N, C-alpha and C positions, 0 to 999 in steps of 0.2 A: 822634716816631719811630713808624713803623708796625710793630706787633707781628705782624700777620698779612698775608701777601701774598694778594691775591684770586686764586683759581684760575680760569683762563679755561676756556672750553669746549674749546679746543685742548689745553690742559694736561691736562684730564681724558681726552681722547681718547688722548693719548700714554701716560698712566698706565695706562689700560685696555689699550692695545696691549702695553705692556711686561709687564703681568701675564698677559695671554693667551699671550704668546710664551715666557715663562719656564717651562721645564718642569723639574720635579723640584728646585726650589730657590726662590731669591728674588733680588730685585734691590735695589740701594741706591745712592744718590748718594754718591760718595767725596769728602768735603770736602777732603782733602789734594791729590787730583789734579784735581778738578773734572770727573771722568768717571763714568760709570755702570758699576758692577761687577755681575756676575751670578754667583751661586753656583748651579751646575748648568748646564743646557742652555738655549740660546736658539734658538728655531725660528720664523723668519718666512718660510719658503719658501712659494711660490705665493700671494703676496699682492699681486701687481702693483705692488710698490714701485719707486719711482724713486730713493729715498734712504732713510735711516734716521730720517726724521721729525724731523731736527734733533738726534737723540740722538748723543752721542759716547761710545762704549764704552771702558772701560779693560781690565779683566780679566774673562774668562769662564772659569770653572773647568771646564766641560764642553765640549760641542760647540756651535759657532755655525753655524747653517744658514740662509743667505740665498739659497739656490738657487731657480731658476725664478721670477725676478722680472724687472724691467726696469731693473736697476741699471746706470748708466753710470760710476759711481765707487764706490770703497770708502771715501770720506771718512766718518769716524765709526765705521768698523769697529773691533773690539777690537784693542788693542795686543798682548795676550797671550791665547792660547786653550789651555786645559788638556787638550783632547783633539783634536777635528777642527774644521777650518774649511772649509766648503763654500759656494762662490760660483759653482758651475757653472750653466750655462744662464741667463746674463744678457746684457747688452749691453756688457760691460766691454772697453775698449781698452787699459787700463793696470791695474797692480796697486798703484799709488801709494795709500797708505792702508791696505794689507793688514797683518795682524798680522805682527810681526817674530819672534814666538815661537809656534810651534805644536807641541804635544807629539806628535801622531801623523800625521794625514792633512791635507794641503792640496790641495784640489781646485778648480781654476779652469778646468776643461774646458768645451768648448762655449760659448765666448764669442767676442769679436772681437779678442782680444789680438794686438797687433803687437809687444809687448815684454814681457819679464818684469821690467822695472825695478820696484822696490818689493816684490818677492817676499822672503819670509824667507830668510836665508842658510843657516840650518840647519833641517832638518825631520827629526825622529827617525823618522818612518814613511815614508809614501808622498807623493810630489809628482806631481800629475796635471795636465798642461797640454795634453792632446790635444784635437784638433778646434778649433784656433784659426787665426790667420793669421800665426804666428810665422815669421820668416825667419832668425832667429838665436836663440841661447840666452843672450845677454848679459843679466845680471841674475838668472839662475837661481840657486837655492841651490847653494852649493859643497859642502855635505855633506847627503846624503839617506840615512837609515838603512835604508830598505827599497828600493822600486822607484821609478824615475823614468820617467814615461810622457809622451813628447812626440810620439806618433804623429799622423798626419793633420794636419800643418801644412805650411808652405811653406818648410821649412828649406833654406838654401843653404850653411850652415856649422854646425859644432858648437862654434864659438868661444863661450866662456862656459859650456859644459856643466859639470855638477858634477864636482869632482875626486875625490869619494869617494861611491860608491853601494853600499849594503850588499847589494842584490839585483840585479834586472834593470834594464837601461837600454834 
């Protein structure tokens, strides 16, 4: 039986990346879920990322910022975010893999989204999906606590729009 797993150079690079990006807290592997949890904020914006380096996040108690990268998918993104989730300015065409629980702001603006499928269904704060290529709002959250911003898209219908918006639509 092997007591110690040999850490590869790639493993060490991911560990260093996680430590560098974890702001105001810590990260740990959750043995129950098999996912990586972050206590505090995780900020990996402007790193030219195409993916999350094979990491699959579970819960992030603060903000998760993966904006201004080259992400084409949200596979591995946190399932639950305690504050804001920011994936603006990437190359996303879908929100599949996005967190299903976001406490305050969900920002997926300035992407190439053609659908909101995969978006969380309840956002307690703001939902921002402006500057995409959306033709409908199908898949949009059905309850948004503050404002819902879908400006500058190619909308031909409001079918699927939120049923409850606490502020501006």
